[in-house]
LUMNUNU-527584 format. One record per residue: residue number from 1; x, y, z of N, C-alpha, C in turn. Coordinates in steps of 0.1 Angstrom, whole numbers. Atoms other than C-alpha are relative to their C-alpha. Layout:
BEGIN
PT   resi     npx     npy     npz    capx    capy    capz     cpx     cpy     cpz
PT    NUM       X       Y       Z       X       Y       Z       X       Y       Z
...
//
This chain:
BEGIN
PT   resi     npx     npy     npz    capx    capy    capz     cpx     cpy     cpz
PT      1      -5      13       0     -83     -38    -188      16       0      -3
PT      2     -14      -1       2     -45     -43    -184       6     -14      -4
PT      3      -6      14       1     -41     -81    -188      -1      -5     -15
PT      4       2       8      13     -36    -103    -219     -11     -10       2
PT      5      12       9      -1     -65    -126    -227       2     -11     -11
PT      6      -1      12       9     -62    -161    -242     -12      -1      -8
PT      7      12       3       9     -84    -167    -272       1     -14      -5
PT      8      -1      14       4     -71    -200    -283      14      -5       4
PT      9     -13       5      -4     -40    -222    -277      10       8      -8
PT     10     -11      -7       6     -10    -199    -283      -4      13      -7
PT     11       5     -13       7     -32    -169    -294      -7       9      11
PT     12       4      -9     -10     -38    -139    -272      -4      14      -5
PT     13       4     -14       2     -55    -105    -272      10       8       8
PT     14     -10      -9      -8     -29     -78    -263      -4      14      -3
PT     15       4     -14       4     -50     -47    -271       0       9      12
PT     16       1     -10     -10     -55     -15    -252     -13       6      -1
PT     17      12      -9      -1     -85       7    -241       4      15       0
PT     18      -2     -15      -1     -86      44    -248     -12       7       5
PT     19      10      -8      -6    -107      64    -224       2      15      -1
PT     20      -4     -13       0     -90      96    -232      -4       8     -12
PT     21       4      -7      12     -98     105    -268     -14       3       0
PT     22      14      -4       0    -130     124    -272      -6      -2     -14
PT     23       5       1      14    -133     123    -310       9     -10      -8
PT     24      -7       9       9    -123      93    -331       1       6     -14
PT     25      -3      -7      12    -106     105    -363      -3      14       1
PT     26       3     -14      -2    -112     139    -348     -14       4      -4
PT     27      13      -2       5    -148     135    -359     -11      -6       9
PT     28      10       8      -5    -168     108    -341       1       0      15
PT     29      -1       0     -15    -177     111    -303       2     -14       5
PT     30      -4      13      -7    -164      83    -280      -6       1      14
PT     31       4      -1     -13    -187      85    -250       4     -10       9
PT     32      -5      12      -9    -175      51    -237      13      -5      -5
PT     33     -13       4       4    -141      51    -252       1      -9     -13
PT     34      -2       9      11    -127      27    -278      12      -9       3
PT     35     -11       9      -2    -104      -3    -279       8      -1     -13
PT     36      -9       2      12     -74      -8    -302       5     -15       2
PT     37      -3      14      -2     -72     -46    -305      12      -5      -8
PT     38     -10       6       6     -40     -63    -313       2     -15       5
PT     39      -1      13      -4     -31    -100    -312      13      -6      -2
PT     40     -12       7       1      -2    -123    -307      -1     -15      -2
PT     41       0      15       3       4    -159    -320      13      -4       4
PT     42     -13       5      -5      31    -178    -302       0     -15      -5
PT     43      -3      13       5      43    -209    -321      15      -2      -2
PT     44     -14       1       4      76    -219    -337       5      15      -3
PT     45      -2     -14       2      74    -183    -348      -9       9       8
PT     46       9      -9      -7      60    -153    -329      -5      10     -10
PT     47       6      -9      11      36    -132    -350     -10      10       8
PT     48      10     -10      -4      18     -99    -340     -10       3     -11
PT     49      10      -4      10     -14     -90    -358      -4      14       4
PT     50       2     -14      -3     -15     -52    -359       6       5      13
PT     51      -6      -5     -13      -2     -28    -333     -11       9       6
PT     52      10      -9      -7     -20       0    -312       4      14      -3
PT     53      -2     -15       2     -21      38    -313      12       2       8
PT     54     -13      -4      -4      12      53    -306       2       2      15
PT     55      -1      -3     -13       6      67    -271      -1     -11      10
PT     56       3      11      -9      -3      33    -257      11     -11      -2
PT     57     -10      10       3      29      16    -269       7      -7      13
PT     58      -7       6     -12      44      11    -234      -8     -11       6
PT     59       8      10      -6      15      -8    -221      -1     -12     -10
PT     60       0      11      11      14     -28    -254      12      -8       0
PT     61     -12       7      -1      50     -37    -251       1      -9      12
PT     62       1       8     -12      46     -48    -216      -8     -13      -1
PT     63       8      13       3      19     -73    -227       7     -10      -9
PT     64      -7       9      10      40     -87    -255      11      -7       9
PT     65     -11       7      -7      69     -93    -231      -4      -9      11
PT     66       6       8     -11      47    -107    -204      -3     -15      -5
PT     67       4      13       6      39    -136    -228      12      -8      -5
PT     68     -12       6       6      74    -143    -241      10      -4      10
PT     69     -11       3      -9     102    -161    -223      11      11      -3
PT     70     -11     -10       1     132    -138    -217       9      -4     -12
PT     71      -8       3      11     152    -136    -249      -8      -3     -13
PT     72       8       3      13     124    -147    -273      -4      12      -7
PT     73       2     -13       8     119    -123    -301     -14      -2      -8
PT     74      12       0       9      89    -113    -323       5      -1     -14
PT     75      -5       3      14      95    -127    -358      -8       8     -10
PT     76       8      -6      10      66    -111    -378     -10       9       7
PT     77      11      -9      -2      42     -82    -377      -8       0     -12
PT     78      10      -1      11      11     -86    -399      -8      13       1
PT     79       7     -13       0      -3     -53    -409     -12      -1      -9
PT     80      12       1       7     -39     -57    -418      -5      14      -6
PT     81       6     -14       3     -46     -19    -419      10      10       5
PT     82     -10     -10      -2     -23      11    -420      -5      13       7
PT     83       5     -12      -6     -45      36    -403       8       1      14
PT     84      -9      -1     -11     -24      51    -375      -5      -5      14
PT     85       4       5     -13     -47      39    -346       4     -15       1
PT     86      -4      14       0     -35       4    -356      15      -2      -4
PT     87     -13       1       4      -1      11    -371      10       9       8
PT     88      -7     -11      -6      11      39    -348      12      -5       8
PT     89     -11       5      -9      34      17    -327      11      -6      -9
PT     90     -10       7       8      54       3    -357      14       4       1
PT     91     -13      -5       0      83      25    -356       7      -3      13
PT     92      -7       3     -13      91      20    -319       0     -15       2
PT     93      -1      15      -1      82     -17    -321      12      -5      -7
PT     94     -12       4       7     110     -20    -346      13       2       9
PT     95     -11      -2      -9     134      -5    -321       0     -10      11
PT     96       1      10     -11     122     -31    -294       4     -13      -6
PT     97      -3      12       7     126     -59    -320       5       2     -13
PT     98      -6      -5      13     150     -49    -347      -1      -9     -11
PT     99       0      10      11     149     -81    -366     -14      -3      -5
PT    100      13       3       3     111     -81    -369      -3       2     -16
PT    101       4      -1      14      97     -87    -404     -15       4      -2
PT    102      14      -6       2      66     -67    -415      -7      -6     -12
PT    103       7       6      12      41     -85    -437     -12       9      -3
PT    104      11      -8       5      17     -66    -458      -1      -1     -15
PT    105       1       0      14       6     -61    -494       7      12      -7
PT    106      -8     -10       8      20     -39    -521      -4      14       5
PT    107       5     -14      -4      -1      -8    -510       5       2      14
PT    108      -5      -1     -14       8     -15    -473      15       5      -1
PT    109     -14      -3       2      45     -13    -484       2      15      -2
PT    110      -2     -14       3      41      21    -499      -4       9      12
PT    111       4      -8     -11      22      34    -468      10      -1      12
PT    112     -11       1     -11      49      21    -444      11      10      -2
PT    113     -11     -11       3      74      43    -462      -6      13       3
PT    114       6     -13       0      50      73    -464      -2       4      15
PT    115       3      -4     -13      40      72    -428      12       0      10
PT    116     -11       2     -11      71      59    -409      14      -2      -6
PT    117     -12       3       6      99      57    -434       6     -13       1
PT    118      -5      14      -1     101      20    -431       0      -6     -15
PT    119      -2       7      13     115       3    -462       6     -14       0
PT    120      -7      13      -1     135     -27    -450      -8     -10       8
PT    121       6      12      -8     124     -61    -436     -15      -1      -4
PT    122      14       1       4      90     -58    -455      -2     -11      -9
PT    123       3      11       8      75     -89    -468     -13       2      -6
PT    124      13      -2       7      49     -85    -495      -7     -12      -3
PT    125       8      12       3      21    -110    -498     -12       5      -9
PT    126      11      -2       9      -7    -114    -523     -12      -8       5
PT    127      12       7      -4     -42    -127    -521       1     -15       0
PT    128      -2      14      -1     -43    -163    -509      13      -5       5
PT    129     -13       5      -5      -7    -165    -498      -1      -5      14
PT    130       0       6     -13       1    -185    -467      13       1       7
PT    131     -12       1      -7      26    -185    -440      -1     -10      11
PT    132       0      10     -12      33    -215    -417      10       5      11
PT    133      -8      -4     -13      46    -205    -382       2     -11       9
PT    134      -1      12      -8      46    -240    -368     -11      -8      -1
PT    135      13       8       1      14    -258    -360     -12       8      -6
PT    136      10      -9       5      -5    -227    -373       4       5     -13
PT    137      -2      -6      14      -9    -213    -408      -8      12      -1
PT    138       8     -11       3     -19    -179    -417      -2       2     -15
PT    139       4      -1      14     -37    -172    -449      -5      15      -2
PT    140       3     -15       1     -40    -136    -463     -10       2     -11
PT    141      10      -4       9     -70    -122    -480      -1      14      -2
PT    142       0     -15       2     -70     -88    -497     -15       4      -1
PT    143      13      -5       0    -101     -68    -490       1      15      -2
PT    144      -2     -15       2     -94     -33    -506     -13       7       1
PT    145      11     -10      -2    -115      -4    -497     -10      -5      10
PT    146       8       3     -12    -129     -19    -465       8       4      12
PT    147       5     -12       7    -122       9    -458      11       8      -7
PT    148     -12      -7       6     -87      19    -470       4     -10     -12
PT    149      -3       9      12     -71       6    -503       9     -11       3
PT    150      -9      11      -3     -46     -16    -485      -5     -10      10
PT    151       5       9     -10     -68     -33    -461      -1     -15      -4
PT    152       0      15       2     -66     -71    -458      -5      -7      13
PT    153       4       8     -11     -77     -99    -435       9     -11       1
PT    154      -9      11      -3     -57    -127    -419      -8     -11       6
PT    155       7      11      -4     -71    -161    -414       9     -11       6
PT    156      -9      11      -5     -55    -187    -391      -8     -13      -2
PT    157       6      12       5     -64    -221    -406      -4     -10      11
PT    158       2      12     -10     -62    -245    -376     -11       3      11
PT    159       9      -4     -10     -83    -224    -352     -12       6      -6
PT    160      12      -7       5    -107    -207    -376      -2      15       4
PT    161       1     -14      -4     -98    -172    -362       2       9     -12
PT    162      -2     -11      11    -103    -143    -387       4      12       7
PT    163      -6     -13      -4     -82    -112    -379      -4       9     -11
PT    164       7      -6      11    -105     -89    -398       3      15      -1
PT    165      -2     -14       2     -91     -54    -394     -11       8       6
PT    166      11      -9      -4    -116     -26    -390     -14      -7      -2
PT    167      13       6       3    -144     -48    -405      -4      -7      13
PT    168       7       6     -12    -168     -60    -378       3       7      13
PT    169      -4      -7     -12    -154     -35    -354      -9      12       4
PT    170       8     -12      -4    -171      -7    -335       6       8      11
PT    171      -4      -8     -11    -167      20    -309      -3      -6      13
PT    172       2       5     -13    -166      14    -272      12      -8       6
PT    173     -12       7      -7    -138       4    -248      -6     -14       6
PT    174       3      13      -5    -138     -32    -235       2       0      15
PT    175       0      -1     -14    -147     -31    -198       0     -13       7
PT    176       1      13      -8    -136     -62    -180       1     -12      -8
PT    177       0      13       8    -141     -87    -208       2       5     -15
PT    178      -2      -4      14    -133     -88    -245      -9      -8     -10
PT    179       9       9       9    -158    -115    -258     -14       4      -1
PT    180      15      -3       2    -193    -111    -272      -9      -6      11
PT    181       9       7     -10    -207    -134    -244       3       6      13
PT    182      -3      -5     -13    -193    -113    -216      -1      15       1
PT    183       2     -14       1    -200     -77    -227     -15       4      -3
PT    184      13      -5       4    -232     -56    -233       0       0     -15
PT    185       0       2      15    -237     -69    -268     -10       9      -7
PT    186      10     -10       7    -267     -46    -276       6      13      -2
PT    187      -7     -13       1    -246     -16    -269      10      -1     -11
PT    188     -11       1      11    -217     -29    -291      -6      -1     -13
PT    189       6       0      14    -241     -37    -320      -3      13      -5
PT    190       3     -14       3    -253      -1    -319      13       7      -5
PT    191     -13      -7       3    -217      11    -319       8      -5     -12
PT    192      -6       6      12    -206     -13    -346      -7       6     -12
PT    193       8      -6      11    -234       1    -368       4      16      -1
PT    194      -5     -14       1    -224      37    -359      13       2      -7
PT    195     -14       0       6    -188      29    -369      -2      -3     -16
PT    196       2       5      14    -200      10    -401      -6      12      -8
PT    197       7     -10       8    -224      37    -413       7      13      -3
PT    198      -8     -13       2    -201      67    -407      12      -2      -8
PT    199     -14       1       5    -168      52    -418       1      -9     -11
PT    200      -2      10      10    -173      21    -439     -12       0     -10
PT    201      12       2       9    -208      24    -454       1       5     -13
PT    202      -2      -5      14    -197      44    -484       5     -11      -9
PT    203      -7      11       7    -177      13    -494      -8     -13       1
PT    204       8      12      -2    -206     -11    -490       2     -11     -11
PT    205      -2      10      12    -201     -27    -525      13      -7       2
PT    206     -13       7      -3    -165     -35    -515      -1     -10      11
PT    207       3      10     -11    -177     -51    -483      -7     -12      -6
PT    208       6      12       7    -199     -73    -505      10      -9      -7
PT    209     -11       7       7    -169     -82    -526       8      -8       9
PT    210      -8       8     -10    -150     -92    -495      -8     -12       5
PT    211       8      11      -4    -179    -114    -484       0     -11     -10
PT    212      -1       9      11    -178    -131    -518      13      -8       0
PT    213     -13       5      -1    -141    -137    -514       2      -9      12
PT    214      -2       8     -12    -145    -152    -479     -11     -10       2
PT    215      11       9      -2    -176    -173    -485       3     -14       3
PT    216      -3      14      -3    -158    -206    -483      10      -1      12
PT    217      -9       1     -11    -137    -197    -453      -8      -2      13
PT    218       7       5     -12    -148    -215    -422       4       8      13
PT    219      -2      -9     -11    -148    -186    -396      -6      -5      12
PT    220       6       5     -12    -152    -198    -361       1      11      11
PT    221      -2     -12      -8    -140    -165    -343       3      12      -8
PT    222      -3     -13       7    -140    -129    -355       7       9      10
PT    223      -9      -8      -7    -111    -109    -341       2      14      -8
PT    224      -1     -13       6    -116     -72    -351      10       9       7
PT    225     -10      -8      -7     -93     -43    -343      -7      10       9
PT    226       8      -9     -10    -121     -24    -324     -11      -9       6
PT    227      12       7      -5    -148     -38    -300       3     -14       2
PT    228      -1      14      -5    -155     -73    -289       6     -11     -10
PT    229      -4      12       8    -140    -106    -301     -13      -9       0
PT    230      12       7       1    -169    -126    -314       3     -15      -1
PT    231      -3      15      -2    -164    -162    -302     -12      -8       1
PT    232      12       8      -2    -199    -173    -292      -9       0     -12
PT    233      10      -1      11    -219    -160    -321       6       8     -10
PT    234      -6      -8      10    -196    -148    -349      -9       1     -12
PT    235      10      -1      11    -224    -155    -374      -9      13       1
PT    236       9     -11      -2    -244    -127    -358       7      13      -6
PT    237      -6     -13       5    -219     -98    -366       2      -2     -15
PT    238      -1       1      14    -213    -113    -400     -12       2      -8
PT    239      13      -2       7    -250    -114    -408      -3      14       0
PT    240       3     -15       0    -254     -78    -396       8       8     -10
PT    241      -8      -8      10    -225     -66    -417      -5      -3     -14
PT    242       5       3      13    -239     -84    -447     -13       8      -3
PT    243      13      -7       2    -273     -69    -442       2      15      -1
PT    244      -2     -15       2    -260     -34    -436       7       4     -13
PT    245      -6      -3      12    -238     -35    -466      -8      -2     -13
PT    246      10       1      11    -267     -45    -488     -10      11       2
PT    247       9     -10      -4    -286     -16    -472     -14      -6       1
PT    248      14       6      -3    -315     -39    -461      -4       7      13
PT    249       4      -9     -12    -335     -17    -437     -11      -6       8
PT    250      10       4      -9    -358     -22    -408     -12       9      -1
PT    251      12      -8       1    -394      -9    -406       1      10      12
PT    252       0     -11     -10    -391      25    -388       4      12      -7
PT    253      -2     -14       7    -386      62    -395       8       9       9
PT    254      -8     -10      -6    -360      87    -387      -5      14      -4
PT    255       6     -13       2    -373     122    -383      10      10       6
PT    256     -10      -9      -3    -347     149    -384      -5      14      -2
PT    257       5     -13       2    -355     186    -379      10      11       5
PT    258      -7     -11      -4    -339     219    -377      -9      12       2
PT    259       9     -11      -3    -357     247    -359       6      10       9
PT    260      -6     -10      -8    -345     280    -346     -10       6      11
PT    261       9      -7      -9    -376     293    -328     -13      -9       2
PT    262      11       9      -4    -399     262    -325     -11      -2     -11
PT    263      11       2      10    -421     266    -356       2     -12      -8
PT    264      -2      12       7    -405     239    -376      -1     -13       9
PT    265       2      10      -9    -405     218    -345     -14      -5       1
PT    266      15       3       0    -443     220    -344      -4      -8     -11
PT    267       3       8      12    -443     206    -379       5     -14       2
PT    268      -6      13      -2    -420     178    -369     -10      -8       9
PT    269       8       7      -9    -444     169    -340     -13      -5      -6
PT    270      11       4       7    -473     168    -363       3     -12      -9
PT    271      -3      11       9    -455     145    -387       2     -13       9
PT    272      -2      11      -9    -445     122    -357     -14      -5       4
PT    273      14       4      -3    -483     122    -347      -5      -9     -11
PT    274       6       8      10    -492     109    -382       8     -13      -1
PT    275      -8      13       0    -464      82    -380      -7      -9      10
PT    276       6       8     -11    -479      70    -347     -14      -5      -4
PT    277      13       3       4    -514      71    -361       1     -12     -12
PT    278      -2      10      11    -501      50    -390       6     -13       4
PT    279      -4      13      -6    -488      23    -367      15      -2       1
PT    280     -15       2      -1    -450      30    -367       3       1      14
PT    281      -4      -1     -14    -436      22    -333      16       2       1
PT    282     -14      -3       0    -399      27    -342       2      13      -7
PT    283      -2     -14       5    -395      65    -346      12       5       8
PT    284     -11      -7      -6    -362      82    -340       0      14      -4
PT    285       1     -14       3    -365     119    -337      14       6       5
PT    286     -13      -6      -3    -333     140    -338      -1      14      -3
PT    287      -2     -14       3    -328     177    -334      14       2      -6
PT    288     -12      -1       7    -301     185    -359      10       9       7
PT    289      -9      -9      -6    -287     212    -337       7      -6      13
PT    290      -6       6     -12    -281     190    -307       5     -15       0
PT    291      -4      13       2    -276     155    -319      12      -1      -9
PT    292     -12       1       9    -242     146    -333      -4      -9     -12
PT    293       4       5      13    -244     137    -369       2     -16      -1
PT    294      -4      14       0    -228     102    -363     -12      -9       5
PT    295      10       7      -6    -258      91    -343     -13       0     -10
PT    296      10      -2      10    -282     104    -370       2     -10     -11
PT    297      -4       9      12    -264      85    -398      -3     -14       4
PT    298       3      13      -5    -265      54    -377     -14      -4      -2
PT    299      15       3       0    -303      55    -374      -5       0     -14
PT    300       5       0      13    -308      65    -410       4     -13      -8
PT    301      -4      12       6    -288      35    -421      -8     -12       4
PT    302       7      11      -5    -309      12    -400     -15       0      -5
PT    303      15      -1       2    -345      24    -408      -3       4     -14
PT    304       5      -1      15    -365      25    -441      -5      14      -2
PT    305       6     -13       3    -382      59    -437       9      11       6
PT    306      -7     -12      -4    -365      93    -435      -8      13      -3
PT    307       7     -12       2    -382     126    -430       9      12       5
PT    308      -8     -12      -4    -362     159    -430      -8      12      -1
PT    309       7     -13       0    -376     192    -420       9      11       5
PT    310     -10     -11      -3    -357     225    -419      -5      13      -1
PT    311       1     -15       2    -360     262    -414      10       4     -10
PT    312      -9      -7       9    -344     286    -438       9       9       7
PT    313     -10      -8      -6    -312     303    -428       8       7     -11
PT    314      -8      -7      10    -297     331    -449      -3      -4     -14
PT    315       4       4      14    -317     321    -479       3     -14      -5
PT    316      -4      13       4    -306     286    -478      -3     -10      11
PT    317       3      11     -10    -308     252    -459       7       4      13
PT    318      -6      -2     -13    -301     255    -422      14      -8       1
PT    319     -14       6       1    -263     248    -419       2     -13       6
PT    320      -2      14      -4    -264     217    -397      -8     -10      -9
PT    321       7      10       9    -291     201    -420       7      -1     -13
PT    322      -8       1      12    -269     210    -450      11      -9       2
PT    323     -11      10      -3    -241     191    -434      -5     -14       0
PT    324       6      14       1    -264     160    -429      -3      -4     -14
PT    325       3       4      14    -276     161    -465      13      -4      -7
PT    326     -13       3       7    -240     162    -477       5     -13       5
PT    327      -5      12      -4    -231     134    -455      -8     -13      -5
PT    328       8      11       6    -260     112    -467       3      -1     -14
PT    329      -4       1      14    -250     120    -503      13      -7      -1
PT    330     -13       6       0    -214     111    -496      -1     -16       2
PT    331       1      15      -4    -225      76    -482      -8      -7     -11
PT    332       7       6      11    -246      70    -514     -11      -9       4
PT    333      12       9      -4    -276      57    -495     -11      -1      -9
PT    334      10       3       9    -304      41    -513     -10      -9       8
PT    335      10       9      -6    -335      20    -507      -8       5      11
PT    336       8      -6     -11    -353      44    -485     -13       8      -5
PT    337      11      -9       3    -385      64    -484       3      14       6
PT    338      -3     -13      -5    -380     102    -481     -12       9       0
PT    339       9     -11      -1    -403     130    -470       7      12       5
PT    340      -7     -13      -3    -394     167    -467     -10      11       4
PT    341       8     -12      -3    -409     198    -452       9      11       4
PT    342     -10     -10      -3    -395     233    -447      -9      13       4
PT    343       7     -13      -3    -403     268    -434      10      12      -3
PT    344      -7     -12       3    -393     304    -441      -7      11       5
PT    345       7     -12      -4    -402     339    -432       1      11     -12
PT    346       0     -11       9    -388     365    -456       7      -5     -14
PT    347      -6       5      12    -370     343    -482       0     -15       1
PT    348      -2      15       0    -373     306    -491      14      -6      -3
PT    349     -13       6       3    -345     282    -497       2     -14       6
PT    350      -1      13      -7    -346     253    -472      -7     -12      -8
PT    351       8      10       6    -374     234    -489       5      -4     -14
PT    352      -6       1      14    -359     239    -524      12     -10       1
PT    353     -12       8      -1    -326     223    -513      -3     -15       4
PT    354       4      14      -5    -343     193    -495      -7      -7     -12
PT    355       6       6      11    -364     187    -526      10      -5     -11
PT    356     -11       4       9    -333     187    -548       8     -13       5
PT    357      -6      11      -6    -317     163    -525      -8     -13      -1
PT    358       9      11       1    -347     140    -524      -1      -6     -15
PT    359       2       4      14    -351     140    -562      12      -7      -6
PT    360     -11       6       6    -315     131    -570       5     -13       8
PT    361      -3      12      -8    -313     104    -543      -6     -12      -6
PT    362       6      13       6    -319      67    -552     -10      -5      10
PT    363      10       2     -10    -349      68    -528     -14       4      -6
PT    364      14      -4       4    -387      71    -533      -5      11      10
PT    365       5     -11      -8    -402     104    -522     -15      -2       3
PT    366      14       0      -5    -433     105    -501      -6      13       2
PT    367       6     -12      -1    -457     134    -501     -10       1      12
PT    368      -2     -13       8    -471     159    -495      13       7       5
PT    369     -12     -10      -3    -442     184    -496      -6      12       6
PT    370       6     -10      -7    -450     210    -472      10      12       3
PT    371      -9     -12      -3    -436     246    -469      -9      10       7
PT    372       7      -9      -8    -447     270    -443       7      14       2
PT    373      -5     -13      -2    -443     307    -439      -2       5      15
PT    374       0      -4     -14    -433     317    -404      -5     -10      10
PT    375       5      10     -10    -457     297    -382     -11      -9      -7
PT    376      10       9       6    -477     267    -393     -14       2       4
PT    377      14      -2      -3    -515     271    -396      -5     -14       3
PT    378       6      12      -3    -539     244    -386       0      -9     -12
PT    379       1       7      12    -542     233    -422      15      -5      -3
PT    380     -14       5       2    -503     231    -424       3     -12       9
PT    381      -3      10      -9    -502     209    -394      -8     -14      -4
PT    382       7      11       5    -529     187    -408       8      -8     -12
PT    383      -8       5      11    -507     183    -440      12      -8       6
PT    384     -12       7      -6    -478     173    -418      -5     -14       6
PT    385       5      13      -5    -499     146    -401      -3      -9     -12
PT    386       2       7      13    -509     135    -437      14      -7      -4
PT    387     -14       5       4    -471     132    -445       4     -12       9
PT    388      -3      12      -9    -466     110    -414      -8     -12      -3
PT    389       8      11       3    -495      88    -423       5      -7     -13
PT    390      -5       5      13    -483      84    -459      14      -7       1
PT    391     -13       6      -3    -447      76    -447      -2     -13       6
PT    392       3      13      -7    -461      49    -424      -5     -10     -10
PT    393       6       9      11    -480      33    -453      12      -4      -9
PT    394     -11       3      10    -449      35    -476      10      -9       7
PT    395     -10       9      -5    -425      18    -452      -5     -14       3
PT    396       5      13      -4    -449     -10    -445      -3      -8     -13
PT    397       2       7      12    -453     -20    -482      11      -9      -3
//
């Protein structure tokens, strides 16, 4: 999409789509790209809300100029978030509009200097400060650690538009439309959760503090810096974010396994059989060696049950499973039911590490705990079925 899009009177989307980057933050796959959303408000004053990633500046500047009469300048740039995918055009933007004033909080000010050497024409705002730009008024809300320390949100009082930064945003480029009522919203909800669980989820308590701060703000449209603009049903994405940040889970089980030669996989299939017999219809099975960790974390965040099974590798947990366990610990997940099983041949290790992880997590462990030498026997497989049955019972309580 190359056009600007009107959101309200005098307010436009001027973002860009990135179909070229393979890994967001050099970590997270982008199978269908990502958008960098920026917005412009044209009133007595002209205000930009965030910029775009540096390589897309030329297209971004063309959009700005297409909306302004010749000679009209940009008065302000509001920086809700300093991560370079949103601030990367600041330095060249100042060359295009030398008199532009940059609005941010005290932490934003320090990062502007650290990233871009920008120290002049910076206006520092505090929580609740307002800026009248004509018929419209911007109100600034500090939302630290959602998900950087300087993050804030900007609310336009007359239209009810909330410019929320990375909050409520997700992966996926905007193909032909920018609004929630004109895109594949099921896809975007999945990608918002993948974004939230992998990037923001660790800071869920701060998300809840932000909700408390915004509880009396009459939000009519949510304008995030990634993904769709929620104009038809903004309460939907707000409700999801609230639920996810409270770690309220759905009835279902994520079953993740690591298997080098198929024996641990047999155990996984027996556990899955037990889950089905126990009446679980939402089962997400992931081979830790072939599924990117971001999709696994997304599913773990959604569902109540988690079963991890791993072979032993060099006397310890299978390396990809070790990475997953570390990622779960980093995100401080809680309120789940956990089951574990493992296998070994000449030396144990995998099951011990999985048990240690389960015991120190803020989750309830479901048994039996199963360890197999080399290849599972019929009795071992029956124990795995029992684990599946017990997990099914646990998540339904």
